[in-house]
C-alpha positions as CSV (number, residue, x, y, z in Angstrom):
1,M,76.7,64.1,100.7
2,K,78.9,63.1,103.6
3,I,81.9,65.5,104.0
4,V,84.9,65.3,106.2
5,F,86.6,68.7,106.6
6,A,90.3,69.2,107.5
7,G,91.6,72.6,108.3
8,T,93.2,74.6,111.1
9,P,93.6,78.5,110.8
10,D,91.2,81.4,110.3
11,F,91.6,81.1,106.5
12,A,89.8,77.7,106.6
13,V,86.7,78.9,108.6
14,P,84.7,80.4,105.7
15,S,85.3,77.1,103.7
16,L,84.1,75.0,106.6
17,R,80.9,77.1,106.7
18,A,80.5,76.6,103.0
19,A,80.9,72.8,103.4
20,M,78.3,72.8,106.2
21,R,75.8,74.7,103.9
22,H,76.2,72.2,101.0
23,G,76.6,68.8,102.8
24,D,76.6,66.8,105.9
25,V,80.0,67.5,107.6
26,V,80.3,64.3,109.7
27,A,83.7,65.2,111.2
28,V,86.3,67.9,111.3
29,Y,90.1,67.2,111.4
30,T,92.3,69.9,112.8
31,Q,95.7,70.3,114.4
32,P,96.1,69.4,118.1
33,D,95.7,72.3,120.6
34,R,99.0,74.2,120.8
35,P,100.5,76.4,123.5
36,A,99.9,80.1,122.8
37,G,99.9,83.5,124.4
38,R,102.0,84.8,127.3
39,G,100.7,82.0,129.6
40,R,101.5,79.4,127.0
41,G,98.2,77.7,127.7
42,L,96.7,75.2,125.2
43,Q,94.7,77.0,122.5
44,A,92.2,75.4,120.1
45,S,92.4,76.3,116.4
46,P,89.8,78.6,114.8
47,V,88.5,75.6,112.9
48,K,88.0,73.6,116.1
49,L,86.1,76.4,117.7
50,E,83.8,76.7,114.7
51,A,83.2,73.0,114.6
52,V,82.5,72.7,118.3
53,A,80.0,75.6,118.1
54,A,78.2,73.8,115.2
55,G,78.2,70.5,117.1
56,I,80.5,68.7,114.7
57,P,82.8,65.9,116.1
58,V,86.4,67.0,116.1
59,L,89.5,64.8,115.5
60,Q,93.0,66.0,116.3
61,P,95.5,63.2,115.5
62,E,99.2,64.0,115.6
63,T,99.6,62.1,112.3
64,L,97.5,60.6,109.6
65,R,100.2,58.1,108.6
66,D,99.3,55.2,110.9
67,Q,96.6,52.4,110.6
68,A,94.5,53.9,113.4
69,A,94.1,57.2,111.5
70,R,93.1,55.3,108.4
71,D,90.6,53.2,110.3
72,A,89.0,56.3,111.9
73,L,88.6,58.0,108.6
74,R,87.2,54.9,106.9
75,A,84.7,54.5,109.6
76,L,83.2,57.8,108.7
77,Q,82.4,56.6,105.2
78,P,82.9,60.0,103.6
79,D,81.9,60.8,100.1
80,L,84.4,63.7,100.0
81,M,87.2,65.2,102.1
82,V,87.8,68.9,101.9
83,V,91.2,70.1,103.0
84,V,92.0,73.8,103.6
85,A,95.3,74.8,105.3
86,Y,95.2,71.7,107.4
87,G,98.9,71.7,108.3
88,Q,99.7,68.0,107.6
89,I,100.6,66.1,104.4
90,L,97.9,63.6,103.5
91,P,99.4,60.2,102.5
92,Q,98.1,58.4,99.5
93,K,96.3,55.8,101.7
94,I,94.3,58.6,103.2
95,L,93.6,60.3,99.9
96,D,92.1,57.0,98.5
97,I,89.5,56.6,101.3
98,P,86.7,59.2,100.3
99,R,84.6,58.0,97.5
100,L,85.2,61.2,95.5
101,G,88.7,61.7,96.8
102,C,90.0,64.9,98.5
103,W,89.6,68.5,97.4
104,N,91.9,71.3,98.5
105,V,91.3,75.0,98.5
106,H,94.6,76.7,97.8
107,A,95.2,80.5,97.8
108,S,97.1,81.0,94.5
109,L,96.7,80.5,90.8
110,L,98.5,77.2,90.5
111,P,101.2,76.3,89.6
112,R,102.4,79.6,90.9
113,W,103.0,79.6,94.6
114,R,102.7,76.1,95.6
115,G,103.4,75.6,99.3
116,A,102.9,77.1,102.7
117,A,102.7,80.9,102.3
118,P,101.2,81.7,98.8
119,I,99.5,84.9,100.0
120,Q,102.5,86.6,101.4
121,R,104.9,85.5,98.7
122,A,102.6,86.9,96.0
123,I,102.8,90.3,97.6
124,E,106.5,90.1,98.3
125,A,107.2,89.2,94.6
126,G,105.1,92.2,93.4
127,D,102.4,90.1,91.8
128,R,99.5,92.1,90.5
129,E,97.1,89.2,90.5
130,T,96.4,86.1,92.5
131,G,93.4,83.9,93.2
132,V,92.1,80.6,94.5
133,C,92.2,77.1,93.0
134,L,90.0,74.2,94.0
135,M,92.3,71.2,93.4
136,Q,91.9,67.5,93.3
137,M,94.6,66.3,95.7
138,E,97.3,63.9,94.9
139,K,100.5,62.8,96.7
140,G,102.7,65.7,95.5
141,L,102.8,69.1,97.2
142,D,100.0,71.2,95.5
143,T,100.5,69.3,92.2
144,G,97.0,68.0,91.7
145,P,94.8,68.9,88.8
146,V,92.7,72.1,89.1
147,L,88.9,71.7,89.2
148,L,87.9,75.4,89.5
149,S,89.7,78.7,89.9
150,Q,88.9,82.4,90.4
151,K,91.2,85.3,90.0
152,L,91.7,88.4,92.2
153,A,93.6,91.6,91.7
154,I,96.0,92.6,94.4
155,G,95.6,96.2,95.6
156,D,98.5,98.5,95.4
157,D,98.6,99.0,99.2
158,E,97.1,95.7,100.2
159,T,98.8,93.9,103.1
160,G,99.2,90.2,103.7
161,G,96.4,90.2,106.3
162,E,94.0,92.1,104.0
163,L,94.6,89.8,101.1
164,H,94.3,86.8,103.4
165,D,90.8,87.8,104.4
166,R,89.6,88.4,100.8
167,L,91.1,85.1,99.6
168,A,89.5,83.2,102.5
169,E,86.1,84.4,101.3
170,L,86.9,83.7,97.6
171,G,88.1,80.2,98.6
172,A,84.8,79.5,100.3
173,Q,82.9,80.8,97.2
174,T,85.0,78.6,94.9
175,L,84.4,75.5,97.1
176,S,80.6,76.3,97.1
177,D,80.6,76.4,93.3
178,G,82.3,73.0,93.2
179,L,80.0,71.4,95.8
180,E,76.9,72.8,94.0
181,L,78.1,71.1,90.8
182,L,78.5,67.8,92.6
183,L,75.0,68.1,94.1
184,A,73.6,68.7,90.6
185,G,75.3,65.5,89.5
186,V,78.1,67.2,87.6
187,R,81.8,66.4,88.6
188,P,84.2,69.3,87.8
189,V,86.6,68.3,85.1
190,P,90.2,68.1,86.4
191,Q,92.7,70.2,84.4
192,P,96.4,69.3,84.8
193,Q,98.6,72.1,86.0
194,P,101.0,73.6,83.4
195,E,104.5,72.4,83.7
196,D,105.8,76.0,83.2
197,G,105.5,78.7,85.8
198,V,106.0,76.6,88.9
199,S,107.1,78.5,92.0
200,Y,107.2,77.6,95.7
201,A,105.9,79.7,98.6
202,H,108.2,78.7,101.4
203,K,107.0,79.1,105.0
204,L,107.5,82.6,106.5
205,E,110.4,82.9,108.9
206,K,110.8,85.6,111.5
207,H,114.4,86.5,110.4
208,E,113.0,87.5,106.9
209,A,111.4,90.5,108.6
210,K,114.7,92.4,108.9
211,L,114.9,94.9,106.0
212,D,118.2,95.3,104.1
213,W,118.4,99.0,103.1
214,S,120.8,98.0,100.2
215,Q,117.8,96.5,98.4
216,P,115.6,98.6,96.1
217,A,112.8,100.6,97.8
218,T,110.1,98.7,95.8
219,V,111.4,95.4,97.1
220,L,111.3,96.7,100.7
221,A,107.8,98.2,100.4
222,N,106.5,94.9,99.1
223,K,108.1,93.1,102.1
224,V,106.4,95.6,104.5
225,R,103.0,94.8,103.0
226,A,103.6,91.1,102.7
227,F,104.8,90.6,106.3
228,H,101.9,92.4,107.9
229,P,100.4,91.3,110.3
230,W,103.2,88.8,110.8
231,P,106.1,88.8,111.3
232,I,106.1,92.6,110.7
233,A,109.0,94.2,108.9
234,E,111.7,95.7,111.1
235,A,114.8,97.9,110.5
236,E,117.1,100.5,112.0
237,V,116.0,104.1,111.6
238,A,118.5,106.7,112.7
239,G,120.1,104.3,115.2
240,E,116.9,102.8,116.6
241,R,115.4,99.4,115.8
242,V,111.7,99.8,114.9
243,R,108.9,97.7,113.4
244,I,107.4,99.1,110.2
245,H,103.7,98.8,109.6
246,A,103.1,100.9,106.5
247,A,105.5,102.4,103.9
248,E,105.8,103.3,100.3
249,A,108.6,103.2,97.7
250,L,109.5,106.6,96.1
251,P,112.1,107.7,93.6
252,S,115.0,109.8,95.0
253,M,117.5,112.1,93.4
254,Q,119.6,112.2,96.5
255,R,122.8,110.2,96.5
256,A,123.2,108.7,100.0
257,V,124.4,105.5,101.6
258,P,121.6,103.0,102.0
259,G,120.0,103.4,105.4
260,T,120.7,107.1,105.6
261,L,117.9,109.2,107.0
262,L,116.9,111.6,104.3
263,A,113.8,113.4,105.7
264,A,111.6,113.3,108.8
265,S,108.3,115.2,108.6
266,R,104.6,114.9,108.7
267,D,104.8,113.3,105.3
268,G,106.8,110.4,106.6
269,I,110.3,109.3,107.4
270,D,112.4,108.8,104.3
271,I,115.3,106.3,104.2
272,A,117.8,105.9,101.4
273,C,117.7,102.5,99.8
274,G,119.9,100.7,97.2
275,E,117.5,102.2,94.6
276,G,115.0,105.0,95.5
277,M,113.9,105.6,99.1
278,L,111.4,104.1,101.5
279,R,108.9,106.5,103.1
280,I,107.7,105.1,106.4
281,H,104.2,106.1,107.4
282,D,103.4,103.9,110.5
283,L,106.0,102.3,112.8
284,Q,106.4,100.9,116.3
285,R,109.2,101.5,118.8
286,E,110.4,98.7,121.0
287,G,107.8,98.0,123.7
288,G,105.4,100.6,122.2
289,K,102.3,100.6,120.1
290,P,102.1,101.4,116.4
291,I,102.1,105.1,115.7
292,T,102.2,107.5,112.8
293,A,105.4,108.9,111.4
294,T,104.3,112.4,112.7
295,D,104.0,111.1,116.3
296,Y,107.3,109.3,116.0
297,V,109.1,112.5,114.8
298,N,107.5,114.4,117.7
299,A,108.6,111.7,120.2
300,R,112.2,111.7,119.0
301,R,113.5,115.2,119.6
302,G,116.4,116.0,117.4
303,L,115.5,113.5,114.7
304,Q,115.1,116.2,112.1
305,Q,118.5,117.5,112.9
306,A,119.9,114.0,112.1
307,V,118.7,114.3,108.5
308,S,121.7,113.9,106.2
309,M,122.1,116.6,103.5
310,P,122.3,115.4,99.9
311,R,125.8,115.2,98.4
312,P,126.4,117.2,95.3
């Protein structure tokens, strides 16, 4: 089976490996090399690096909407195109070229969390469960019928990065299951997505990382988990802007203005929220490295004296 693979970030690499195990990957499409790092030198995508190491031809068009792109894909005579976090919308004329169409590995239980950031949005929303869908692609944004799906429980303390890695592997396994069916002469039956329960996972923006202490502690704790390892939650703690790497929501009987420092000890740094309090366990000062709350308290002499006493 001749497969064309389209993907760009780390999330897509396990699926590329699965495609290579089950078929002849005749070409890999990925985003053009982009400036990255302090030197802003051009950097190849993780998928490109994997493809080059495997000796697979790599194509990096800026767009798939012109005739040249269609001609290049058609010349490959693919049976199937597998798309995993590619980063471009595929027009209908591209979707129509592979004999079996185009499959997409998507990191949510569709129709919940269509769009760019389903992993982080699931954690941010406090979802207890997520998963992976193998979808037959159509023109709409993640609207195609689902071929296969697998569920996954979200851990209580799981971060966006940790869930990303687990879903990447689950996505590869789900793709493998679908390809094995094809190789056995069985085409997975497309199941239309339900009309109810549609939600959109909009792209993460850096400004979202700023925590608003007037929100409930549970909301803020979910943001801390969701936005790790990027863009990393940040907030003001006793007059200093810090980045927060780990925290938990706790109930509080103290009546205090949101943002008030309630406690600073080895147990953590407690900040009053609109409801409850957020206990910070790991944080990072400007220009510094991530440290524990204990190290932070030791470094900021007088912080414990800044703790506000509860009001009667």
